[in-house]
C-alpha positions in Angstrom: 58.3 8.1 -17.9 55.0 6.5 -17.0 56.7 3.2 -16.4 59.3 4.9 -14.2 56.6 6.6 -12.1 54.7 3.4 -11.8 57.7 1.4 -10.7 58.8 4.1 -8.4 55.3 4.2 -6.9 55.4 0.4 -6.3 58.9 0.7 -4.7 57.9 3.6 -2.5 54.9 1.7 -1.3 57.3 -0.9 0.3 58.8 1.6 2.8 57.2 -0.3 5.7 58.6 -3.5 4.5 62.1 -2.0 4.3 62.1 -0.6 7.8 64.0 -2.2 10.7 61.6 -3.0 13.5 64.2 -2.0 16.1 65.5 1.4 15.0 62.4 2.2 12.8 64.6 3.3 9.9 65.5 1.8 6.6 67.8 -1.2 6.8 71.5 -0.5 7.3 73.5 -3.6 6.4 70.5 -5.9 6.8 71.0 -9.5 8.1 68.6 -12.4 8.2 68.3 -14.7 11.3 67.1 -18.4 11.1 63.5 -17.5 11.9 63.4 -15.4 8.7 63.2 -11.9 10.1 65.5 -9.1 9.0 67.2 -6.5 11.1 70.1 -4.0 10.9 73.3 -5.8 12.0 74.2 -3.2 14.6 70.7 -3.1 16.0 70.5 -6.9 16.4 73.9 -7.2 18.1 73.0 -4.6 20.6 69.9 -6.6 21.7 71.9 -9.9 22.0 73.7 -9.6 25.3 72.6 -12.3 27.7 70.5 -14.5 25.4 69.9 -14.9 21.7 66.2 -14.5 20.6 64.4 -12.8 17.8 63.2 -9.3 18.8 60.1 -9.7 16.7 58.7 -13.3 17.1 60.7 -14.1 20.4 62.1 -17.3 19.0 65.0 -18.4 21.3 68.2 -19.7 19.9 70.5 -22.0 21.9 73.7 -20.6 20.4 74.5 -17.3 18.7 73.3 -17.6 15.0 75.8 -16.9 12.3 74.9 -13.6 10.7 75.3 -13.0 7.0 74.4 -9.9 5.0 71.2 -10.1 2.9 72.6 -8.8 -0.4 69.2 -8.8 -2.2 67.5 -6.8 0.5 70.5 -4.5 0.7 70.3 -3.7 -3.0 66.5 -3.0 -2.7 67.2 -0.6 0.2 69.9 1.3 -1.8 67.5 1.6 -4.7 64.8 2.9 -2.4 67.1 5.4 -0.8 68.3 6.8 -4.2 64.8 7.1 -5.5 63.7 8.8 -2.2 66.6 11.3 -2.5 65.6 12.1 -6.1 62.1 12.7 -5.1 63.2 15.1 -2.4 65.4 17.0 -4.9 62.5 17.3 -7.4 60.2 18.5 -4.6 62.8 21.1 -3.7 63.0 22.4 -7.3 59.3 22.5 -7.6 59.1 24.5 -4.4 61.7 27.0 -5.7 59.8 27.3 -9.0 56.6 28.0 -7.1 58.2 31.0 -5.4 57.4 34.4 -6.9 59.8 35.8 -9.5 61.9 38.5 -7.8 62.8 41.5 -10.0 66.5 42.2 -9.6 68.3 45.5 -10.0 69.6 45.9 -13.5 72.8 47.5 -12.2 74.0 45.1 -9.5 71.9 42.1 -10.5 71.7 41.1 -6.8 69.5 43.4 -4.8 65.8 43.4 -5.3 64.6 46.3 -7.4 62.4 48.9 -5.7 61.5 51.1 -8.7 61.5 51.0 -12.5 62.4 54.0 -14.6 60.3 54.0 -17.8 62.7 56.6 -19.3 65.8 54.6 -18.7 63.9 51.3 -19.3 65.7 49.8 -16.3 65.0 48.7 -12.7 67.0 49.9 -9.8 67.5 49.0 -6.1 67.5 51.8 -3.5 71.2 52.1 -3.7 71.4 52.6 -7.5 68.2 54.7 -7.5 69.9 57.5 -5.6 71.0 59.4 -8.7 67.3 59.5 -9.9 66.3 60.9 -6.5 69.2 63.4 -5.9 70.3 64.5 -9.3 68.0 67.1 -10.9 68.8 65.8 -14.3 66.8 62.6 -13.7 63.8 64.4 -12.3 61.9 64.3 -15.7 62.3 60.5 -15.7 59.1 58.6 -15.0 59.5 56.2 -12.0 56.9 53.4 -11.3 56.5 50.2 -9.5 59.0 47.4 -10.5 58.1 46.1 -13.9 59.2 42.6 -14.8 58.9 42.7 -18.5 59.9 46.1 -19.8 59.6 45.0 -23.4 55.8 45.0 -23.0 56.1 48.8 -22.7 58.1 49.2 -25.9 56.4 49.7 -29.2 57.2 46.8 -31.5 57.2 48.9 -34.6 59.2 52.0 -33.5 61.1 50.6 -30.4 60.0 53.6 -28.3 58.2 53.8 -25.0 54.4 53.6 -25.4 53.6 56.8 -23.4 50.1 57.4 -24.8 46.8 55.5 -25.0 44.5 55.7 -28.0 40.9 55.9 -26.8 39.5 55.1 -30.3 41.4 51.8 -30.7 41.8 51.1 -27.0 45.5 50.3 -27.0 48.8 52.0 -25.8 50.9 53.8 -28.5 54.2 55.6 -28.8 54.8 59.2 -30.1 55.6 57.9 -33.6 52.3 55.8 -33.7 50.5 59.0 -32.8 51.9 60.8 -35.8 51.5 58.0 -38.3 48.9 55.2 -37.8 46.9 56.9 -35.1 47.0 60.4 -36.6 43.7 62.1 -35.7 42.7 59.7 -33.0 41.8 60.9 -29.6 44.4 60.0 -27.0 45.4 60.5 -23.4 48.0 59.4 -21.0 47.8 55.9 -19.5 47.2 57.5 -16.1 44.2 59.4 -17.4 42.8 56.3 -19.0 43.4 54.4 -15.8 41.4 57.1 -13.9 38.5 56.8 -16.3 38.5 53.0 -16.1 38.7 53.2 -12.3 35.7 55.6 -12.3 33.7 53.2 -14.4 34.6 50.2 -12.3 33.7 52.0 -9.1 30.3 52.8 -10.6 29.8 49.2 -11.5 31.1 48.2 -8.1 28.4 50.5 -6.5 25.7 48.9 -8.7 26.9 45.4 -7.7 27.0 46.4 -4.0 23.4 47.7 -4.3 22.2 44.5 -6.1 24.0 42.3 -3.5 22.3 44.3 -0.7 18.9 43.8 -2.3 19.5 40.1 -2.8 20.6 39.7 0.7 17.5 41.6 1.9 15.3 39.3 -0.2 17.1 36.2 1.2 16.5 37.5 4.7 12.8 38.0 3.9 12.6 34.5 2.5 14.3 33.1 5.6 11.7 34.9 7.7 9.0 33.5 5.4 10.6 30.0 5.8 10.4 30.4 9.6 6.8 31.5 9.4 6.0 28.6 7.1 7.6 26.2 9.6 5.6 27.8 12.5 2.4 27.6 10.4 3.2 24.0 9.4 3.9 23.1 13.0 0.6 24.7 14.1 -1.4 23.0 11.4 0.2 19.6 12.0 -0.6 20.0 15.7 -4.2 20.8 14.8 -4.4 17.9 12.4 -2.8 15.6 14.9 -5.4 16.7 17.5 -8.3 16.2 15.1 -7.1 12.8 14.0 -6.5 11.8 17.6 -10.0 12.9 18.5 -11.3 10.7 15.6 -9.1 7.8 16.8 -10.5 8.3 20.3 -14.1 8.4 19.0 -13.5 5.2 16.9 -11.9 3.6 20.0 -15.0 4.4 22.1 -17.2 3.1 19.3 -15.1 -0.1 19.2 -15.4 -0.5 22.9 -19.1 0.1 22.8 -19.5 -2.4 20.0 -17.4 -5.0 21.7 -19.3 -4.3 24.9 -22.6 -5.0 23.1 -21.3 -8.3 21.8 -20.0 -9.2 25.3 -23.4 -8.2 26.8 -25.2 -10.4 24.2 -22.7 -13.2 25.1 -23.4 -12.8 28.8 -27.1 -12.7 28.2 -27.0 -15.9 26.1 -24.8 -17.6 28.6 -27.2 -16.6 31.5 -30.1 -18.0 29.5 -28.2 -21.2 28.8 -27.1 -21.6 32.4 -30.7 -21.1 33.6 -32.0 -23.6 31.1 -29.3 -26.1 32.0 -30.0 -25.7 35.7 -33.7 -26.3 35.0 -33.0 -29.4 32.9 -30.6 -30.6 35.6 -33.4 -30.2 38.2 -35.7 -32.1 35.8 -33.2 -34.9 35.5 -32.8 -35.0 39.3 -36.6 -35.2 39.7 -37.0 -37.8 37.1 -34.0 -39.8 38.5 -35.7 -39.8 41.9 -39.0 -40.9 40.3 -37.0 -43.6 38.5 -35.6 -44.8 41.9 -39.1 -44.7 43.3 -40.4 -46.9 40.5 -37.5 -49.4 41.0 -38.3 -49.4 44.8 -41.9 -50.0 44.1 -41.1 -52.8 41.6 -39.0 -54.5 44.3 -41.9 -54.5 46.7 -42.6 -58.1 47.6 -45.9 -57.6 49.3 -48.6 -57.6 46.7 -51.1 -55.7 48.9 -48.6 -53.0 49.7 -47.6 -52.8 46.0 -51.2 -52.4 44.9 -52.0 -49.7 47.5 -48.9 -47.7 46.7 -49.5 -44.8 44.3 -47.1 -43.1 41.9 -47.3 -40.0 39.8 -44.8 -38.9 37.2 -43.1 -35.6 37.7 -44.4 -32.6 35.7 -41.1 -32.5 33.7 -42.1 -35.6 31.8 -44.9 -33.6 30.1 -42.4 -31.6 28.2 -39.9 -32.7 25.5 -36.4 -31.2 26.0 -35.2 -29.0 23.2 -32.1 -27.0 22.4 -32.9 -23.3 22.5 -32.0 -21.1 19.5 -29.7 -18.5 21.1 -27.3 -16.5 19.0 -25.5 -13.1 19.0 -27.5 -11.8 16.1 -29.5 -9.2 18.0 -30.6 -6.0 16.3 -28.0 -4.0 18.1 -25.1 -6.3 17.3 -26.1 -6.6 13.7 -26.6 -2.9 13.4 -23.2 -2.2 15.0 -21.5 -4.7 12.7 -23.3 -3.3 9.6 -22.4 0.3 10.7 -18.7 -0.6 11.1 -18.6 -2.3 7.7 -20.4 0.7 6.0 -18.2 3.2 7.8 -15.1 1.3 6.7 -16.4 1.2 3.1 -17.3 4.9 3.2 -13.9 6.0 4.5 -12.1 3.7 2.1 -14.0 5.2 -0.8 -13.4 8.8 0.4 -9.7 8.2 1.0 -9.3 6.8 -2.6 -10.2 10.2 -4.0 -7.8 13.2 -4.3 -7.8 15.4 -1.2 -9.5 18.2 -3.2 -12.5 16.0 -3.9 -13.1 14.6 -0.4 -14.8 17.6 1.2 -17.6 17.8 -1.4 -18.3 14.1 -0.8 -18.8 14.9 3.0 -20.6 18.2 2.4 -22.2 18.2 -1.0 -23.5 21.7 -0.5 -20.0 23.1 0.2 -17.8 23.9 -2.8 -14.3 22.7 -3.0 -11.5 24.9 -1.7 -9.5 26.8 -4.3 -6.2 25.2 -5.2 -3.0 26.9 -4.3 -1.8 28.9 -7.2 -5.2 29.2 -8.9 -6.3 32.7 -10.1 -9.1 34.4 -8.2 -11.6 32.3 -6.3 -12.5 30.1 -9.2 -13.8 26.7 -7.8 -12.5 23.4 -8.8 -14.1 21.3 -11.5 -17.4 19.6 -10.4 -17.4 16.1 -9.2 -18.2 13.3 -11.7 -21.7 12.0 -12.0 -20.8 8.8 -10.1 -19.9 10.9 -7.0 -23.0 13.1 -7.2 -25.4 10.1 -6.7 -26.3 10.2 -3.1 -27.8 6.8 -3.0 -24.7 5.0 -4.2 -22.6 4.1 -1.2 -19.4 3.9 -3.2 -18.2 5.3 -6.5 -18.8 3.3 -9.6 -15.2 2.4 -10.3 -14.2 0.4 -13.3 -14.6 -3.4 -12.8 -17.2 -2.9 -10.1 -21.0 -2.7 -10.5 -23.1 -0.4 -8.4 -23.5 -1.8 -4.9 -27.0 -2.8 -3.9 -27.0 -3.1 -0.1 -28.8 -6.0 1.4 -29.9 -4.1 4.5 -33.8 -4.0 4.8 -35.4 -0.9 3.3 -39.1 -0.2 2.9 -40.2 -0.6 -0.7 -43.3 0.1 -2.7 -44.8 -2.1 -5.4 -46.8 -0.4 -8.1 -49.6 -3.0 -8.0 -51.0 -2.0 -4.7 -48.2 -1.8 -2.1 -47.3 -4.5 0.4 -49.9 -6.9 1.6 -49.1 -9.8 3.8 -51.1 -12.1 1.7 -48.9 -11.3 -1.3 -46.2 -13.4 0.2 -48.2 -16.5 -0.6 -48.0 -15.6 -4.3 -44.9 -15.9 -6.5 -44.1 -12.9 -8.7 -44.0 -13.5 -12.4 -41.7 -11.2 -14.2 -41.8 -11.3 -18.0 -38.8 -9.9 -19.9 -40.8 -7.1 -21.4 -42.4 -6.1 -18.2 -41.2 -2.7 -16.9 -39.1 -2.7 -13.7 -40.5 -1.9 -10.4 -39.6 1.4 -8.8 -39.9 3.0 -5.5 -41.8 6.3 -5.5 -39.7 9.4 -5.9 -36.6 7.3 -6.6 -34.0 8.7 -8.9 -34.8 6.2 -11.6 -38.6 6.5 -11.4 -40.5 8.2 -14.1 -42.9 11.0 -13.4 -45.6 9.1 -15.1 -46.7 6.1 -13.1 -46.1 2.7 -14.6 -49.2 0.8 -15.6 -50.5 -1.4 -12.9 -50.2 -5.1 -13.6 -51.3 -7.8 -11.3 -48.8 -10.4 -10.5 -49.5 -13.8 -11.9 -50.5 -16.2 -9.2 -48.5 -19.4 -9.2 -50.2 -22.7 -8.9 -50.0 -24.2 -5.5 -47.1 -26.7 -5.4 -47.8 -30.4 -5.0 -47.9 -31.8 -1.6 -45.0 -33.7 -0.3 -46.6 -37.1 -0.7 -47.7 -36.4 -4.2 -44.3 -35.1 -5.2 -42.3 -37.8 -3.6 -44.4 -40.9 -3.7 -42.9 -43.8 -1.9 -39.4 -42.2 -1.8 -40.3 -39.5 0.7 -37.6 -40.7 3.1 -35.0 -40.7 0.4 -35.3 -37.1 -0.4 -34.1 -34.0 1.5 -36.5 -32.5 4.0 -36.2 -29.2 2.0 -39.8 -30.1 0.7 -41.0 -29.4 4.3 -38.9 -26.3 4.6 -39.8 -24.7 1.2 -42.5 -26.3 -0.9 -44.7 -26.9 2.1 -44.2 -23.4 3.4 -47.3 -22.0 1.8 -49.6 -24.5 3.4 -48.1 -23.6 6.8 -48.3 -19.8 6.1 -51.8 -19.8 7.6 -50.6 -20.5 11.0 -47.6 -18.1 10.8 -47.5 -15.2 13.2 -47.5 -11.6 11.7 -43.9 -11.1 13.0 -42.6 -14.3 11.3 -44.5 -13.4 8.2 -43.1 -9.9 8.1 -39.6 -11.4 8.5 -40.1 -13.7 5.5 -41.5 -11.0 3.3 -39.3 -9.9 0.4 -37.6 -6.7 1.4 -37.0 -4.9 -1.9 -37.2 -5.3 -5.6 -34.1 -4.4 -7.5 -34.1 -2.4 -10.7 -32.6 -4.5 -13.6 -29.1 -3.4 -14.3 -28.5 -0.8 -17.0 -26.8 -2.1 -20.1 -24.2 0.6 -19.7 -22.9 -1.1 -16.5 -21.9 -4.2 -18.5 -18.2 -5.1 -18.4 -15.8 -6.8 -20.8 -15.5 -10.4 -19.8 -11.8 -10.2 -20.5 -11.3 -7.8 -17.7 -12.9 -10.2 -15.3 -10.9 -13.1 -16.5 -7.8 -11.5 -15.2 -8.9 -12.7 -11.8 -10.0 -16.2 -12.9 -9.5 -19.1 -10.5 -9.9 -22.8 -10.9 -12.5 -24.4 -8.6 -13.4 -28.0 -7.7 -16.2 -29.3 -5.5 -15.6 -30.8 -2.1 -16.8 -34.4 -2.0 -16.8 -34.3 1.9 -19.5 -31.6 1.9 -21.8 -32.9 -0.8 -25.3 -34.0 0.3 -26.1 -37.6 -0.5 -28.6 -36.6 -3.2 -25.8 -34.7 -5.1 -23.7 -36.7 -7.5 -20.3 -35.2 -8.5 -18.7 -35.9 -11.9 -16.4 -34.3 -14.6 -13.5 -34.3 -12.3 -15.4 -32.7 -9.4 -16.5 -29.8 -11.5 -20.2 -30.9 -12.1 -22.9 -31.4 -9.5 -26.3 -32.9 -10.3 -29.2 -33.9 -8.0 -31.4 -37.0 -8.1 -33.8 -38.8 -5.8 -31.4 -41.7 -5.3 -28.8 -41.3 -2.6 -25.1 -41.6 -3.3 -23.1 -43.9 -1.1 -21.1 -41.2 0.6 -19.5 -41.9 4.0 -20.9 -40.0 6.9 -18.7 -37.1 8.1 -19.3 -33.9 10.1 -18.7 -31.7 7.0 -21.4 -33.2 4.9 -24.8 -31.4 4.5 -27.4 -33.7 5.9 -30.6 -31.7 5.3 -30.2 -29.4 2.2 -28.9 -30.6 -1.1 -25.9 -28.4 -1.1 -22.2 -28.6 -1.7 -19.2 -26.3 -1.1 -16.1 -25.7 -3.2 -12.9 -27.3 -1.9 -11.1 -23.9 -1.8 -12.0 -20.8 0.2 -10.7 -17.2 -0.1 -9.8 -14.6 2.4 -7.8 -12.1 0.4 -7.4 -10.8 -3.2 -9.8 -10.9 -6.1 -11.2 -14.1 -7.5 -13.6 -14.8 -10.4 -15.4 -18.0 -11.5 -18.3 -18.9 -13.8 -21.0 -21.5 -13.4 -23.1 -23.0 -16.1 -26.7 -23.8 -15.2 -28.6 -26.6 -16.8 -31.8 -24.7 -15.9 -32.6 -21.7 -13.8 -35.2 -23.3 -11.6 -34.6 -24.3 -8.0 -30.8 -23.5 -8.1 -28.8 -21.3 -5.8 -25.3 -19.9 -6.1 -23.5 -18.1 -3.3 -20.8 -18.0 -0.6 -20.6 -19.5 2.9 -18.2 -19.6 5.8 -16.9 -23.1 6.7 -18.8 -22.8 10.1 -22.2 -22.9 8.4 -24.6 -25.4 9.9 -24.7 -28.7 8.1 -27.6 -30.6 9.8 -30.3 -28.1 10.9 -33.1 -26.5 8.9 -31.0 -23.2 9.0 -28.3 -24.8 6.9 -30.0 -23.6 3.7 -27.9 -21.0 1.9 -29.0 -17.5 2.8 -31.1 -18.6 5.7 -28.4 -17.9 8.2 -25.8 -15.3 9.0 -22.9 -17.4 7.6 -24.0 -17.5 4.0 -25.1 -15.4 1.0 -26.8 -16.5 -2.2 -28.8 -15.7 -5.2 -31.5 -18.2 -5.8 -33.8 -19.2 -8.7 -37.0 -20.4 -7.1 -39.4 -21.3 -9.9 -39.4 -18.2 -12.0 -38.4 -15.8 -9.2 -34.8 -14.7 -8.6 -34.0 -13.5 -5.1 -31.0 -12.6 -3.0 -30.8 -14.2 0.4 -28.8 -13.5 3.6 -29.7 -14.2 7.2 -33.3 -15.2 6.1 -33.7 -11.8 4.5 -35.0 -11.9 0.9 -34.4 -9.3 -1.8 -36.3 -10.0 -5.0 -34.3 -9.3 -8.2 -35.1 -9.0 -11.9 -34.6 -12.4 -13.5 -32.2 -12.2 -16.4 -32.8 -15.9 -17.3 -29.2 -16.6 -17.0 -27.6 -19.7 -18.5 -24.1 -18.8 -17.4 -23.4 -16.8 -14.1 -20.1 -15.2 -13.2 -19.1 -14.3 -9.6 -16.4 -11.7 -8.7 -15.3 -11.9 -5.1 -13.2 -9.0 -3.8 -12.0 -9.9 -0.4 -10.2 -6.6 0.2 -13.4 -4.6 -0.5 -15.7 -7.1 1.1 -18.0 -7.5 -2.0 -19.4 -10.3 -4.1 -20.9 -9.4 -7.5 -23.0 -11.7 -9.6 -23.0 -11.3 -13.4 -25.2 -12.6 -16.2 -22.5 -13.8 -18.7 -23.4 -13.5 -22.4 -21.5 -11.5 -25.0 -20.4 -9.3 -22.0 -20.8 -9.6 -18.2 -24.0 -7.8 -16.9 -24.0 -7.3 -13.1 -27.4 -8.0 -11.5 -26.6 -8.1 -7.8 -23.8 -7.4 -5.3 -23.4 -8.3 -1.6 -21.4 -6.1 0.8 -20.3 -7.8 3.9 -17.2 -7.8 6.2 -15.0 -10.9 6.1 -14.4 -12.5 9.5 -12.9 -15.7 7.9 -12.4 -17.4 4.5 -15.5 -17.8 2.4 -16.2 -20.8 0.2 -18.2 -20.9 -3.1 -21.5 -22.7 -2.3 -24.2 -24.3 -4.4 -27.8 -25.4 -3.8 -29.6 -27.8 -6.3 -33.1 -29.0 -5.6 -34.9 -29.9 -8.8 -34.3 -33.4 -9.9 -32.2 -33.6 -13.1 -30.8 -30.1 -12.6 -27.1 -29.6 -12.5 -24.4 -26.9 -12.2 -21.0 -27.0 -13.9 -17.9 -25.0 -13.0 -16.7 -23.5 -16.3 -13.1 -23.6 -17.5 -11.9 -20.0 -17.8 -11.0 -19.1 -21.3 -10.4 -15.5 -22.6 
């Protein structure tokens, strides 16, 4: 049967293919013409009157083609028609079967029955029901609606009409059942039982109607609540949009003001440069005129006139021209940039927290709002300790040490406070010496630390004694650093205050140490850039080791090479993502590790790492460890590192330095905005010292 249905289905699906394109009916005596198309013979002949062409593809025939019946197609059409007629017959039978069964009169078997007599156990039409309506003998008979199956009313045991209903057993019974099996049971007529059941159903119907009404009322209330919620949400979103728009407007104004400050600095610098260039141009014109006068005087042929002529050099020759130091690093611009970076960091750290924890970070004295669904007015759980510290600009998240900002802050030294003369002395910090604290700082003890005078370092050797006959072969860093103490006497108070150390960091707590394996997830491979290496620096070990000596290496001259400071950059810079590398120090004396932009000066005295706004570094100078940026020094506790790790987080704008031993102990972090890619940078001064880029192994 399944095969038949499937074949029939496939045949019936070809109805379009078995249809004549002229009469749009199934083919009747189909014929095939030379172009391959099929048509009914009569339909085709009616179209061929004046010319002979195919009605479908318009192919023109010179003579009338000979038509022959397509027997195969004719057989397929006949099969299709027979199957289609069978399907129509089956559908007609199914439609008849779907019609309701009509109860016929048991007398005439033709007319539809109008009533059924339960006494006679027969159904009658109106015509044959007349004796029951007119003859008084049939009045006791029980008439009801037409019943199709009267045998359902007959007791199967006694073949009598079941005219009673047993309430105890819940079933209809006949009079014999009442006397035998159901003797003693309570009974009633089916009509009485129906009335009772109707009463019970009406009671249930009333209950259902009441429940439905209450549910509809609740649904209506919830719809009203939904509308109120929508209105409330719309109002709150409107208020939030207004607040955030105001914040965006304020930030836009701040951005415009900051950019205006930079533009003002630019205009001021350009004005100064233009004025100086104009002055120098005038000097050149004056000296050029004097030069022409000299040439004119020299060309004088009369000796007496030549001797009597007088000539004075212009005043401009008394001054040496110099390039002024003009930059955009004014206090306002730097403060604006630092504020923008700090604000970005602060907002980033706040937005990382859950919404419920943000308000206490902005207003520590205000408790968190109760969470929707909480019982009573019980406040939320208190913030963690890392968020309670007011002096920490960001939370101490895993994998990140506490940030120590490099912005200048006033500090206090227990051995007598700041004194300008202290700058000429180097601080000696023994491992067992207690750390220096600011007064009233969170980490300071109530009991003052014992005063201990700093050990005075011996004066360094002069340049000539230190260099001998090779003073020209070395870098001029001797004049910039080692000879600085001899020049400190002539230093102005403003310059001396600028060079003073700004702050002493507290040595990191051992609890802030991190697993080295966590840092190695961000390990990167570095090599040193030969084009940037100072000629005193020799590169080896596949460009992973740099050492310094008094002899110059025969490097070709190029603009990228450091010409003053013995420094070298890595060949790869970073502007996004996290990166970690480690450096092995041959000695922690006169060595600096840091970061620098590619635009750092290569030839001037400000090309030293940390002595400009384009670089950051930690530097071991004798026994003192300091952090430098933009000529601002921060003295650190010296962990006597042999292996130093650096974690650079470009997304957060931080660079953290670690003392690597059994674990990684952070000892300083820089926070700065990235304006371009930064390159790992290295400064090596002491002869025989070297740094090695370590291979990363877990």
